[in-house]
Each structure stands twice: as C-alpha cells, then as structure tokens.
C-alpha angles and dihedrals in degrees: 000000000000095000092058100040114112093219096054110122110220122197119215115225135167118236132185124233096012104166090337097310117130092228128355137181113235133167124234140187122188140177141167120255143162120255109214130186125173112264095009131094117264117256125207111229140175115226123202129194116199124193135179110233088208090054094229091127132038121256110260138193131219134183131208136178096215099093092191096051119117116249093250091053089059100047101037 
C-alpha cells in the first residue's frame, strides 16, 4: 500500500479550508492509473493520497479524470 511504504515520496503543500483551518500543511502523493471494471471501457484517472503530517486526520484518497489537474484540485 503506497501510503504505508517507506520509500513513498510525499510532497508538502499548503491548502485552504482543510477541516476548517484557514491554511494547513498536508502531504500528497499522486500518480496516473487506469480504472478498469469488467464489461466497461477503461478510464484514465489520477489518484491522490493526502495525509496530515501531524496525524490529526486520517489519510484519504481521491480520484479524478483530469490527468493534468493539480493534486489539490482533485481532493478539495
């Protein structure tokens, strides 16, 4: 699992309105992938994992179909 791997390279970014905070530092990792479901066409997606370096909030995942979107555009 990417979130638990020791070699995952997280990028620190600041986001506004994260759990009610005006601005908060979070860490993200993102990649492109293919979403596949039996009998349906494949869909290219960008996945984003977001974690709180202070561990006040659980790590969460988001998906988006805009492959050029910034990480924060996908999870906010």
